[in-house]
N, C-alpha and C positions, 0 to 999 in steps of 0.2 A: 747844660748839655754842651759838650765840647766841640765836636767836629761838624755834625750835620744838624745843628739846632735851628733849622728854618722850616718852611712849610712842608717840604717833602717828608721829613722825619716826623714832624708833628702829626701828619696824616697817617704815616706808617704806624705810629704808636696808637693812634685812635683806632685804626683798622684792626690791630692785633687784639684789641679789647672789645670789638663789636662784631657780632655775627651778622648785623645788617649790612656789612660791607661785602657780603658774599656775591659779588658780581665779577664778570670777566673784565680783563683790561679793555677789550674792545667795547664792551657795553658801557664801561665807565667813560671811555672817550666819547661815545655817542651822546651820553647824557648832557655834556657841556654844562653851561651855567644853568643851574636848576631853578626851581620856582622861588628861590630866594629873591628874585627880582620882582617881588610883589609890591603892593602899594606902599609908598612912603609919603603919600600926599601928592597932590597934582603938581606937575611941572609949573614953575613960576611963569614960564613963557608958553605953556601949552595952548593958550588962546590964540597964538599966532597961526592962523590958518591960511595965509595967502599962499599962492601957488609957488612951488619950489621943485627942483630937480634932484632926485636922490643920486643919480649917476654923475651929474656934473657938479653937484653941490653948489647950486646957484639959487638965488631967490630968498635967502635968509639973511637976517641982520648979522653983523659981526658978533661972534661968541655963541651963535646957535648953529645947528646942523639940520639938514633936511633928512627926515626919516619916514619910512613907510608906516602907515597906521592901519590897524585892523578895521576892515569894513569901511574905510574912508580914503580920501586922497592924501598923498604925502603932505607933511606939514613941518614947521620949524620947531625945534625943541632944544633944551639944554643938552649938551653932549654927554655921552657915557664915557668915563675915563677909567682906566686901570692904572693904579699906582702901586709901586712896590720897590724892592731893591734887588740888585744882583750882588751876591755876597761870596766871599771865600768859604768853601766848605770846611776847610781846616781852621778857619777863624771866623765864625759866623757873625761877629760884630763888625767885620771889616768889609767895606763895600769895594766893588770893582768899578773903576772909572772907565768910560769909553766903551763899555760893553754895548752890544746892539740887541734889542728885544723886539720881537714881532709876535703877533697873535695869528694863529691859523686854525682851520677847521680840521676834522678828522682825516680829510683827504689831502692835507698839506696846503690847501689854498689859503692865500693871504686874506685875512678878513679885517685886520687893523687898518686904520687910515694912515698908512705909511709905517715907518719904524721909529723906535725911540733909542736915543743914545744916553747912557747913564751919566750922571753927574759925578763929582769927585767922591761922594759918599755912596755911590752905587744906586742912587734913586733914579727912577724913571717915571714917565707919564705917557700912557699910550691910549689913543682914542679908538673906540670900537663902535661900529654901527650897531644900533639896537632898535629893531621895530618896536612900536609903541601900541599900547591898548588905547581905547577911546578916551581914557582919562589922562594919557600922556606918560604912563608908567612904562619903563623899559621892559620888553619881553625877554625871553631866554635865548640869547645868541649862543651858539656852540663855539667854544674857544679853548685853545691850549696855547702855551707860551713856548717860544724858542729863544734861547739866549746864546750869544757868541762873544768871546773876548780873546784878546791876544794872550798867549801863554796858558790858556785854559781849554779843557775839553768842552765841546758844544753840548748844551742841554736842549732836547733829549739826545742821548748818545750812549754808546756802550750798553750797560745794563739798565740805564735810566730811561724810562719811557715818559712821554708827555702825559700829564694828568690834567683833567678839566679844571678850569677856574671854578671855585666854589666858595661857600662861606656865608657870611651875613648879608642881609639886604643892603644895597647901595645907599649911601647917604648923600644928601644934597649939600654941597659946599660952594659958596660963592656962585650960585646959579648953575652948578654942574652936578651931574650924578657921578659918584665916585665909588669904585670897588677897591678896597684895600684890606687884605687879610693874609692869612698864612699862605694861601695858594698863589698870591701875587709876588711872593719872594722866591727867588731862584738862587740856589747855591751851585757854584761851578767848581769842578775839580781842577787843580793846577796840574799841568802836564808834567810827567816825570822828567822830561828834558825840554828846555825852552830855548836852547841855542840852536842855530842853524835853521831858523824859521823867519818868514817874512810875511808881509801883508799886501794884498791886492785890493785896490779900489777901482771901481769902474761903473759902467752903466749898460743897460739893455736898451738898444735903440729899436723899439718895436711899438706897435699900436697898443698892446695890452701887456706890459712887462711885469706887472705886480705878481709876486710869488714865484717867479722863475728861479730855479735852483742853479746858482752859479758854482761851478766845480773846477778845482785845480788839484789834480791828483786825488788824494783821500780827503782833502779839505773842501769845505763848501760854505756858501752863504745864501741868504734869501734876498731877492730883489724887492725893493720898496715899490709902492704904487707908481712912483716917478721913474722907475727903472734902475735907480742907483743900488749898488751892492758893495759889500765888503767881505773878503775872504781872509780870515785870520789863519795863522799857523801853517803856512804853505812852506814845505821844505825848499831850501835854496837850490839854485841851479836853473836849468831850462825846464819849463813846464808849459802845458797847454791849458788855456782857460776856455771852458765850454759852458753853454747854458742849456737847461732842460726844462721843458714845459710842454705838455701835450698840445698839439696844434700849432706850435711855434718852432720854426726852423731858424737857427741862428748861426752866423759865422763864428769861427773860433779865433783865438789869438795866442800866438806863441810868445812867451815872455821869459826874460832872464832875471833871476832874483838874487840879491845879495843878502847876507846875514843881517837881520834886524831892519832891513829896508822896508819902506812902504812905496809900492809902485802904484801910481794913480793914472787916471784917464784911459783905462783899458775899456774899449768899446766892443760889444758883441752886437752886430747888426742883424736885423731880420733879413732873411734871404728866401729865395724860391727853390732851395735845394731839396734834399731827400727827406721824406717822411714816409712811413710805411705802416701797415697793419701787422699786429702780432696776435696770433690765435692759438688756442690749444684747448684741452679739456681736462677735467678731473673725474675720477671714479672713486666710489666709497666702498670700503670693505670693513666689516665689523665696526661700523660707525653709528653712534646714536643719533646723529643728525646728518642730513644730506645737503648741507649748505656751508660754504666757507668763503674765503677771500683769496685773491691772487694779486700780487704786486710786482712791478718792475723796479729793480734797484739799479742805480748807476754803478757799474762794475768797479770803478776805481775807489768808490766809497765803501765797498762791501768788506766786512770783517768776517773772514771765513770761520774763525773759531766760534764767534757768537752768532754767525749766520744772520747778520742784519746789516743794513746800510740805508742810504738816503733814497727815498722814493719821490720823484718829481710830481708836481701837480697834474692830476688827470691820469696817472698811471697806477691807480688802485681800483680794483673792481670788487664789489660786494653787493648782493650775494651771488655766488657762483655755485651752481648745482650740477653742472655738466660742462658744456662748451662755453668758452669766453673769447672775447675779441677786443683788443685795444686798437683804436683808430688814431691816425695822425701821430705816430710815435716818432720823435726826432731821431735822426741818425746817431748811432753810438753803440757802446758796449753795455749790455745789461745782464743782470742776474734775475731769474724768475723765481719767486717764492710763493708756494701755495700753503694754505692752512697755517700761516705764520702767526696770525693773531690768536688771542685766547678764545677759542670757540669749542673746546672739548675735543678738538681734532689735531692730528699731526700728520706730516708726510710720513708714509710707511717707511720704517727704517730698515726693512729687509732688502739689503743690497744685492741679494741673489736673484731678484726679479726686476723687471723693467718698471719705469715710472716712479722710482724712489730717489734718484739723484737730483741734486739742485741743478737747474738748467742755466746755462750761459749762452747768450746769443749776441750776434752782431746784426744791427739793424741798419739797412741802407734804404734803397728805394723800392725793394721788392717785399712782398708779403712774407712774413717769417712764421713758420709753424713750430710750435713747442711740443716736445714729446709729452704724452699724457702723464699726469700725476696720479698716483694711488694714495688715497687718504684713509686713515684709520683712526679709531678712537684713542684719545690720549689717556695716559695713566694720571689719575687725579693727584695733584699735590695736596698733601694735608698740612705740612708745616716744614720750615717757615715759608712765607711768601705765597700763600694760597690766594690771597685777595689783594696783593700789591706788596711793595717792598716792606719788610718787617724788621724791626730792630731786634737783634739777638744779643743776649748777655751770656757770658761763659762759653763753653764748648758747644758749637752748633749741633743740634740733633735733627736729623732729616727723616721725614716720613712721607710715604706716598701709597696709593692704592695698590694692592697686590694684583698681579696678573696671574690668574689661576693656572695657566698652561705653561708657565715659565720653568726653566731649570736654574735660573739665576739672574742677576742684574749687574750692570756696570754703572757705577756711581762716579760722576765727574763734577768737580767744583771749579768754577772760573772766577777770575777777578774782573773788574770793570772794563779792562782792556782786552779780555779774551785769553789771558794767560791761565793755563791749567795749574791749579795749586794742589789738587788731589785727583787721582784716578785709581779706583779700587773695585774689586768684586764684592758683591753682597750675595750670600747664599739664598736659595729659594726659601719661600715661606710656606708652611703648611698649617692649616687650622686657624688662620688669622686673616682678617680682611685688609690689613695694612702691613707695610714693610717699614722697619726702622733701622737707622744706621747712624753712628756717631762720626763726626769729623775726625780724621786721623792724619791730616797733613801738617805742614809747618804752621807756626803761630801766625795768626791773621792780623795784619795791621788794619787801622781804621779805613773803612771804605765799603764799596758795594761788591757783593758776590752773588753767584747763582749756583744752585745745584741742579743737576739733571740726572735722571735715571732712565736706563734703557733695559728692557727685559729681553731675554734670549732663550732659545732652545739649543741643546747640544745635538750634533749629528751622531750617528751610530759609530761605534768603534773608538779605539784609543786616540785616533787622529781626527775625530769628528770636529767639524767646524761649527761656529756659532751662527745661528740664524736669528736675526733680531726681529722682535715681534711688535713692540710698541715703545713709546717714550713719554716722558712728562712734557707739558706744554713748553713751547719755545720761550714764552715771556714770563712764566711763573717760576716760583722757587727762588726769587730774589730776596736777599737779606742784607742787613746793614750791620757792620761792626763799628762801634764808636770808639 
């Protein structure tokens, strides 16, 4: 396998051959590390039961960590480590040095014990807290990986979403539990243009800095538990560095960047400045379920074509079935997305009515109200990409559920950076439950793509306008050309 021959594509190949993978992206994220963390034999040091502190990581001998225990007090155990490699997607045997890897939960919160920096061959080792059962076996922490590197697009990013760590049971090596499988390898796409970029290194000076999203324009990085952060691929010139985390207000820093430079010692300090509440509501029309999610995205990271961006810790709410409210939102510019995750729902695409536009807002010290969102049922994606990214050979063939009241469809295909490579009309379907269409754009190079379909009705008369009815899911329909 040439370009994407690492964990993500291996999982895509498996999912395209397995009906058991029929779960939503959101559900997959929630699953986290599954029951493969079953018994591998008792920890060699599980008999160490002296008192220790999980928060402070004190009270344990060198080489062991303090973990919570089901039905008992915390105790000292061999640590759980995630080992893998960060690789070039175009050359999957080539490692990327000095990439930064973190583990987070579904809400973006940092769960790894700090960050890991890759070696020359792209290898890394990342410690993850893992509650134990009575015999000392690690239980199932929820974890996804994020990786950043100079000259490469961040993972997850673009059309690539974070997938849960999964695979075989951890093995014990030299007194440690180790997870190392397809899901711990991460392939990064090299940016189309790598000149005119710089790196920012700094720290968050606050009581609880871990997981803070550090942002410089459209580029971002995640702060480690000690507050240190790195932001790669920042365009040269003058830019402002800001930090975002619910409940944490930080000073900003204006910096000047030269091509290829690394600017160090940028400090964002905790302050007593502006934080506010953001509230709104959602309503459901022709929806099979009455429950969705709402996220706040930092506006400078928002890709309007793909309708996605970076969500700071604490600025995601699920489940939302009516009114919602975010508390202690740091000052800044945000984009509000509702029904973005794969839940069988989409934001109503009918632009002739209220509650259908993506909301942009400026947060200061006052409570901000968001216009209500109207949510409707999504058009089910049949293939490719119904259950996750799917490898496609030959000319892509697209299929989705028919909207019985439509007059036609608009089909759009995007590349990983949001560039439209095809936009065409598809006639209405009668007497069939699904709609099919073939790719008709220019030849596709290796990479990630997504198709989206939107149904519409035509107004009366020769000049009648289109009224959009429904659309395929925001995160489905992703496919891979090798």
